[in-house]
Legacy VTK file of the C-alpha trace (Angstrom):
# vtk DataFile Version 3.0
C-alpha trace
ASCII
DATASET POLYDATA
POINTS 507 float
30.739 11.136 2.848
31.127 9.322 6.134
27.655 10.548 7.127
26.178 9.219 3.913
27.870 5.787 4.497
26.302 5.736 8.041
22.966 6.568 6.621
23.112 3.853 4.032
24.029 1.415 6.916
20.948 2.687 8.717
18.711 1.948 5.808
20.181 -1.473 5.744
18.814 -1.958 9.231
15.454 -0.160 8.805
14.621 -2.040 5.506
14.741 -5.402 6.807
11.345 -7.108 6.671
10.932 -7.394 10.325
11.701 -3.703 11.018
9.478 -2.605 8.133
6.654 -4.575 9.625
7.388 -3.181 13.051
7.350 0.433 11.633
4.152 -0.163 9.855
2.435 -1.589 12.929
3.746 1.429 15.041
2.348 3.862 12.481
-0.975 2.274 12.580
-1.077 1.990 16.544
0.075 5.579 16.662
-2.473 6.881 14.384
-5.359 5.195 16.409
-3.927 6.355 19.761
-3.451 9.886 18.473
-7.075 9.995 17.170
-8.486 9.496 20.645
-8.453 12.651 22.536
-6.455 12.786 25.802
-4.081 10.051 25.095
-1.339 11.444 22.929
2.128 10.172 22.063
3.498 9.848 25.657
0.803 7.315 26.599
1.016 5.520 23.258
4.910 5.028 23.631
4.593 4.165 27.325
2.080 1.481 26.783
4.255 -0.183 24.033
7.599 -0.341 26.050
6.722 -3.347 28.050
5.264 -5.033 24.874
8.426 -4.509 22.936
10.521 -5.741 25.968
8.189 -8.742 26.418
8.359 -9.829 22.802
12.216 -9.600 23.139
12.687 -7.050 20.213
16.355 -5.930 19.817
17.044 -2.515 20.840
17.083 -1.004 17.385
13.693 -2.653 16.575
12.243 -1.491 19.856
13.388 2.118 19.121
12.016 1.889 15.575
8.634 0.797 16.841
8.507 3.675 19.596
9.634 6.188 16.954
6.922 5.168 14.593
4.180 5.176 17.332
5.556 8.770 18.192
5.027 10.102 14.715
1.778 8.291 14.225
0.262 10.004 17.344
1.178 13.292 15.784
-0.535 12.509 12.486
-3.526 11.066 14.393
-4.024 14.083 16.699
-4.860 16.329 13.891
-8.014 14.336 12.877
-10.058 15.145 16.040
-8.707 18.667 16.033
-9.955 19.278 12.410
-13.188 17.299 12.518
-14.316 17.824 16.024
-12.404 20.956 17.275
-10.889 18.755 20.047
-7.111 18.691 20.092
-5.815 15.346 20.382
-2.913 16.769 22.496
-1.595 20.119 23.414
0.526 20.474 20.164
-2.583 20.190 17.882
-4.337 23.173 19.621
-3.081 25.509 16.853
-4.484 22.864 14.292
-7.917 23.516 15.453
-7.890 27.412 14.869
-8.065 27.047 11.132
-8.609 23.277 10.635
-12.013 23.225 12.180
-13.247 26.248 10.350
-12.202 24.621 7.174
-14.079 21.508 8.223
-17.275 23.617 8.951
-17.005 25.071 5.462
-17.155 21.635 3.942
-13.379 21.438 3.302
-12.609 18.653 5.605
-10.828 16.495 3.176
-8.628 19.336 2.046
-7.822 20.219 5.492
-6.882 16.601 6.406
-4.887 16.012 3.233
-2.948 19.306 3.413
-2.108 18.742 7.310
-0.921 15.291 6.366
1.250 16.694 3.552
2.590 19.462 5.686
3.328 17.148 8.642
5.103 14.942 6.005
7.282 17.822 4.752
8.148 19.076 8.249
9.170 15.682 9.430
11.172 15.120 6.220
13.021 18.564 6.546
13.801 17.732 10.237
15.065 14.266 9.674
17.474 15.559 6.846
18.517 18.132 9.477
19.266 15.406 11.970
21.537 13.805 9.277
23.342 16.887 8.612
23.471 18.980 11.743
22.724 16.648 14.870
25.979 17.026 16.588
26.338 20.641 15.992
22.931 21.679 16.979
23.242 19.556 20.112
26.222 21.607 21.219
24.202 24.750 20.424
21.207 23.554 22.550
23.558 23.187 25.569
23.899 27.101 25.533
20.114 27.406 26.557
20.000 27.584 30.261
16.777 28.448 32.593
17.136 32.120 31.951
17.146 31.673 28.112
14.160 29.291 28.449
12.167 31.755 30.573
12.766 34.437 27.838
11.609 31.905 25.062
8.437 31.230 27.180
7.576 34.725 27.620
8.159 35.131 23.929
5.570 32.509 23.278
3.081 34.141 25.563
3.634 37.563 23.815
3.168 35.741 20.566
-0.369 35.154 21.538
-1.128 38.711 20.571
-0.528 37.595 17.007
-3.618 35.459 17.436
-5.642 37.970 19.020
-6.921 39.827 16.159
-9.149 42.662 17.336
-9.565 41.195 20.735
-6.234 41.984 22.665
-7.764 42.473 26.149
-9.911 39.341 25.937
-6.717 37.407 24.829
-4.711 38.786 27.654
-7.379 37.765 30.160
-7.589 34.382 28.849
-3.859 33.990 28.835
-3.673 35.250 32.587
-6.333 32.858 33.500
-4.337 30.005 32.008
-1.248 31.068 33.893
-3.372 31.307 37.193
-4.485 27.575 36.619
-1.173 26.362 36.206
-0.258 27.500 39.814
-3.047 25.156 41.280
-1.517 22.342 43.434
1.465 21.729 45.445
4.474 24.035 45.118
7.211 21.695 43.852
9.909 23.780 45.747
8.256 24.676 49.125
5.567 21.897 49.440
2.901 24.741 50.060
-0.651 23.894 48.698
-1.806 26.669 46.430
-5.200 27.498 45.498
-6.498 23.960 46.291
-9.306 25.095 48.545
-8.513 22.154 50.851
-9.158 19.801 48.213
-6.766 16.782 47.856
-8.033 16.096 44.400
-6.116 18.881 43.005
-3.048 18.752 45.142
-1.220 17.487 41.911
-2.581 20.288 39.902
-5.372 20.455 37.158
-4.619 17.671 34.766
-4.003 18.817 31.199
-6.403 16.134 29.874
-9.254 17.431 32.211
-8.734 21.061 31.099
-8.353 20.513 27.339
-11.312 18.129 27.109
-13.341 20.286 29.313
-12.558 23.526 27.484
-12.966 22.098 23.869
-14.854 18.780 24.031
-17.635 19.639 26.707
-18.102 23.079 25.324
-18.385 21.825 21.888
-21.153 19.284 22.982
-23.081 22.258 24.622
-22.798 24.255 21.494
-23.880 21.261 19.415
-26.898 20.641 21.831
-27.908 24.428 21.190
-28.725 23.753 17.594
-29.566 20.058 17.231
-32.772 18.710 15.922
-33.505 15.270 14.528
-31.698 14.619 11.339
-29.395 17.774 11.521
-25.533 16.994 10.633
-22.732 18.587 12.556
-21.079 19.559 9.287
-21.759 18.976 5.621
-18.719 17.259 3.998
-18.395 18.194 0.440
-16.734 16.692 -2.810
-12.909 17.368 -2.961
-11.012 15.162 -0.678
-7.320 16.245 -1.682
-5.689 19.589 -1.833
-4.732 20.772 -5.333
-1.544 22.168 -6.675
-2.227 25.660 -6.191
-2.995 25.166 -2.576
0.299 23.256 -2.265
2.339 26.044 -4.010
0.670 28.650 -1.804
1.936 27.100 1.365
5.320 25.779 0.210
7.491 28.652 1.630
5.333 28.222 4.781
6.303 24.534 4.925
9.971 25.308 4.493
10.119 28.110 6.939
8.021 26.229 9.672
9.966 22.975 9.015
13.127 24.598 9.770
11.980 26.572 12.695
10.085 23.660 14.120
13.267 21.523 13.956
15.169 24.237 15.746
12.617 24.578 18.499
12.587 20.647 18.821
16.214 20.477 19.369
15.941 22.659 22.396
15.289 20.233 25.352
11.914 20.588 26.872
10.567 23.106 24.228
8.435 20.564 22.401
5.904 20.551 19.626
3.390 22.915 21.633
5.853 25.617 21.522
6.949 25.208 17.962
3.258 25.090 16.688
2.492 28.316 18.580
5.299 30.208 17.498
4.852 28.877 13.829
1.217 30.043 13.739
1.834 33.433 15.371
4.643 34.240 13.136
2.914 33.307 9.977
-0.073 35.222 10.982
1.976 38.341 11.433
3.795 37.806 8.078
0.331 37.313 6.351
-1.051 40.614 7.794
-4.272 42.103 6.362
-3.960 39.581 3.597
-4.644 36.662 5.910
-7.963 35.090 7.130
-6.346 33.207 10.049
-8.741 31.793 12.388
-11.428 31.581 9.611
-10.143 28.740 7.610
-7.019 29.922 6.004
-4.886 27.036 4.690
-1.763 28.841 5.801
-2.979 28.768 9.357
-3.285 25.071 8.994
-0.125 24.272 7.234
2.224 26.226 9.630
1.509 24.506 12.945
1.291 21.029 11.226
4.776 21.405 9.516
6.158 22.772 12.858
4.736 19.789 14.744
6.049 17.208 12.345
9.537 19.048 12.390
9.874 19.420 16.141
9.006 15.746 16.768
12.030 14.619 14.942
14.130 17.506 16.221
13.286 16.342 19.695
15.319 13.263 19.054
18.600 15.131 18.456
19.239 16.126 22.266
17.989 12.556 23.141
20.552 10.776 20.932
23.547 13.264 21.216
23.379 14.456 24.776
21.076 11.877 26.648
18.734 14.897 27.498
15.029 14.366 26.446
13.850 16.974 23.898
10.132 16.299 24.791
8.050 14.281 27.183
7.758 11.500 24.696
11.506 11.312 24.120
12.059 11.153 28.036
10.061 7.903 27.876
12.054 6.513 25.063
15.317 7.246 27.105
13.647 5.077 29.707
13.110 2.317 27.162
16.951 2.508 26.175
17.928 1.984 29.804
15.978 -1.340 29.835
18.564 -2.498 27.137
21.433 -1.049 29.313
22.048 1.628 26.584
22.837 5.018 27.824
22.112 7.771 25.257
24.764 10.578 24.990
27.827 11.697 23.003
29.248 8.273 22.835
26.050 6.587 21.304
26.985 7.449 17.687
30.282 5.863 18.170
29.258 2.831 20.351
25.851 2.000 18.861
25.843 3.321 15.158
23.356 0.575 14.039
20.880 1.722 16.511
21.150 5.500 15.905
21.352 5.457 12.147
18.740 2.621 11.882
16.475 4.977 13.936
17.043 7.938 11.609
16.451 5.992 8.557
13.298 4.476 10.011
11.963 8.159 10.428
12.128 8.628 6.673
10.391 5.270 6.114
7.734 5.761 8.909
6.912 9.276 7.649
6.386 7.954 4.138
4.259 5.071 5.450
1.963 7.592 7.377
1.501 9.728 4.311
0.615 6.733 2.279
-1.733 5.321 4.938
-3.543 8.426 5.913
-4.356 9.995 2.582
-6.539 7.113 1.033
-8.345 7.026 4.592
-9.368 10.701 4.350
-12.795 9.891 3.012
-13.344 7.398 5.792
-12.377 10.032 8.280
-14.733 12.752 6.885
-17.698 10.255 7.354
-17.558 11.380 10.991
-18.907 14.751 9.768
-22.075 13.114 8.404
-23.048 11.808 11.892
-26.216 13.958 12.982
-25.611 16.199 15.983
-28.025 14.257 18.213
-25.816 11.188 17.767
-22.417 12.990 17.591
-22.849 14.789 20.980
-23.398 11.691 23.056
-20.610 9.821 21.211
-18.217 12.759 22.019
-19.309 12.664 25.593
-18.523 9.053 26.082
-15.111 9.264 24.508
-14.419 12.287 26.485
-15.511 10.725 29.862
-13.303 7.495 29.161
-10.382 9.772 28.463
-10.526 11.736 31.584
-11.554 8.933 33.925
-8.555 6.911 32.593
-6.064 9.297 34.125
-6.758 8.962 37.892
-9.971 6.899 37.839
-11.903 9.294 39.973
-15.312 10.975 39.435
-13.827 14.399 40.825
-11.997 14.716 37.417
-15.330 14.113 35.595
-17.101 16.781 37.641
-14.136 19.185 37.173
-14.188 18.461 33.456
-17.854 19.597 33.329
-17.162 22.649 35.379
-14.374 23.644 33.042
-16.619 22.849 30.139
-19.218 25.168 31.264
-16.508 27.900 31.684
-15.230 27.212 28.183
-18.863 27.470 26.789
-19.488 30.771 28.653
-16.100 32.068 27.254
-17.113 31.159 23.717
-20.457 32.708 23.928
-18.725 35.936 25.283
-16.113 35.834 22.385
-13.117 35.004 24.589
-10.481 32.883 22.700
-9.669 29.508 24.398
-6.351 28.978 22.826
-4.580 31.524 24.937
-5.972 30.164 28.057
-4.814 26.600 27.105
-1.276 27.839 26.058
-0.879 29.975 29.155
-1.714 26.782 31.322
0.830 24.767 29.387
3.736 27.241 29.432
2.971 28.607 33.013
4.643 25.744 34.814
7.784 25.854 32.625
7.884 29.475 33.002
7.782 29.321 36.780
10.399 26.510 37.118
12.787 28.146 34.771
12.482 31.516 36.452
13.130 29.844 39.720
16.246 27.916 38.572
17.572 31.118 36.949
17.189 33.020 40.229
18.711 30.173 42.363
21.774 30.192 40.174
22.198 33.878 40.577
21.239 34.212 44.272
18.238 36.311 43.537
20.008 38.684 41.039
17.512 39.574 38.322
20.200 40.628 35.731
20.745 36.851 34.986
17.582 37.000 32.920
19.163 39.202 30.320
22.775 38.417 30.840
23.506 36.194 27.739
23.241 37.088 24.085
20.499 34.538 23.509
18.401 36.028 26.216
19.019 39.596 24.985
18.038 38.641 21.547
14.916 36.847 22.680
13.890 39.852 24.991
14.455 42.198 21.901
11.885 40.097 19.958
9.518 40.349 22.999
9.903 44.199 22.799
9.413 44.302 19.205
6.192 42.157 19.393
4.734 44.357 22.010
5.586 47.541 20.043
4.255 46.562 16.774
0.393 46.497 17.915
0.866 49.812 19.655
2.519 51.310 16.423
-0.577 49.914 14.439
-2.967 51.578 16.842
-1.035 54.914 16.727
-1.117 54.653 12.907
-4.747 53.985 12.811
-5.571 56.833 15.241
-3.348 59.309 13.123
-5.125 58.233 9.993
-8.418 58.811 11.472
-7.412 62.368 12.810
-6.203 63.258 9.198
-9.347 61.940 7.778
-11.675 63.907 10.210
-10.902 67.447 8.730
-11.287 66.301 5.166
-14.749 64.829 5.945
-15.662 68.083 7.480
-14.644 70.238 4.583
-16.703 67.956 2.355
LINES 1 508
507 0 1 2 3 4 5 6 7 8 9 10 11 12 13 14 15 16 17 18 19 20 21 22 23 24 25 26 27 28 29 30 31 32 33 34 35 36 37 38 39 40 41 42 43 44 45 46 47 48 49 50 51 52 53 54 55 56 57 58 59 60 61 62 63 64 65 66 67 68 69 70 71 72 73 74 75 76 77 78 79 80 81 82 83 84 85 86 87 88 89 90 91 92 93 94 95 96 97 98 99 100 101 102 103 104 105 106 107 108 109 110 111 112 113 114 115 116 117 118 119 120 121 122 123 124 125 126 127 128 129 130 131 132 133 134 135 136 137 138 139 140 141 142 143 144 145 146 147 148 149 150 151 152 153 154 155 156 157 158 159 160 161 162 163 164 165 166 167 168 169 170 171 172 173 174 175 176 177 178 179 180 181 182 183 184 185 186 187 188 189 190 191 192 193 194 195 196 197 198 199 200 201 202 203 204 205 206 207 208 209 210 211 212 213 214 215 216 217 218 219 220 221 222 223 224 225 226 227 228 229 230 231 232 233 234 235 236 237 238 239 240 241 242 243 244 245 246 247 248 249 250 251 252 253 254 255 256 257 258 259 260 261 262 263 264 265 266 267 268 269 270 271 272 273 274 275 276 277 278 279 280 281 282 283 284 285 286 287 288 289 290 291 292 293 294 295 296 297 298 299 300 301 302 303 304 305 306 307 308 309 310 311 312 313 314 315 316 317 318 319 320 321 322 323 324 325 326 327 328 329 330 331 332 333 334 335 336 337 338 339 340 341 342 343 344 345 346 347 348 349 350 351 352 353 354 355 356 357 358 359 360 361 362 363 364 365 366 367 368 369 370 371 372 373 374 375 376 377 378 379 380 381 382 383 384 385 386 387 388 389 390 391 392 393 394 395 396 397 398 399 400 401 402 403 404 405 406 407 408 409 410 411 412 413 414 415 416 417 418 419 420 421 422 423 424 425 426 427 428 429 430 431 432 433 434 435 436 437 438 439 440 441 442 443 444 445 446 447 448 449 450 451 452 453 454 455 456 457 458 459 460 461 462 463 464 465 466 467 468 469 470 471 472 473 474 475 476 477 478 479 480 481 482 483 484 485 486 487 488 489 490 491 492 493 494 495 496 497 498 499 500 501 502 503 504 505 506
């Protein structure tokens, strides 16, 4: 009852005309920023912090603005993923796998509307979880140390096998290449230059924006140019713009499962939406089994990551508010915004600043509803991107991509590196190598290395710390199970062939 009273107070803060207008502006800005490849929520939130401070917004209004931008960026990121096969940020990589094939099949409107609905449900489930379980889950998240995080990252890498289909070796090669690329640059612990080939331009490592836009955007441009002639369209958009009741019913249980799972992963400090979407996709693909058409335009493969992304974004705010620990890169920027107002997030925040905390939680419900209402009517406008001929679409993508990469460091080297990565991505796609394991290996590689080093530093080099806790042991058991299941399927397939051979000879 006390929690409900606090939530009602929060709605009193969030429903003031000024805060409603701020939430609306934030969702619009976030959607536009998320739509542009290479920017993402961290950049969107960081850009608006000085604006909020300069306009003299009170802390609760500033936090509502930044949270609305955060959610809006996640909504916007799916648009380029579905329509152009270009992830707006790392988390929407999984959205490309089935969203883009749906667009190629003329179901772009269905994909956009279903992803918006799934993201809405995920965020709604997670916000309800914040209201009910935030303090308890924050205490549980403390139990995750570097050893547990390392095991979790290994689980995510192994889960790539769930996306491999009939190409396990090619998936493994792509993932290992991604892990290798994550090692490029100065070693943060020893200061040693690794795989830089005496080039100062990669001393800080390969930038994520360069890699993702090279792999997906440049390679997509090259594929478009392969089949471009005057008047040809990239994709034919067809009639239905909204998902129907049967499609919503088919993915409802996936929405519930991935909403809860994405929220739990989001609560883990540093895990983030990328890990949540990857685990959601691979889990649902395994559960679908032979019945699934994942990677070929299956609506379940679209709903799972989108729900997990929406849920993990809200879940990432739990450790930020209750522990003062960022749950993601974006919430780390938001903590910096709070320090400008001399507010220290942590266990006493609920007690000392209840209007701020519950106003933020209430605004998440409101901003999430605003995003659904704003995005669904605009689906027809978004799908008009598909009617642009290839000969016009390719240079437009190239210009946006070049601007996004050049804005990171303002160097021509990044542009050249992006082109080189794009040629690599084009060759891999022609040879039927999946790109998503490479990018996920790159994203998780740095975290894996740092967590492994921290764990070994704590134990003075003793490896048993990696499986000393119950959480780590449970995670390693899941890793072993994921490795064993494909081998068991291969053994059963071979056994069935051996039994079928004598019968065929007898006939």
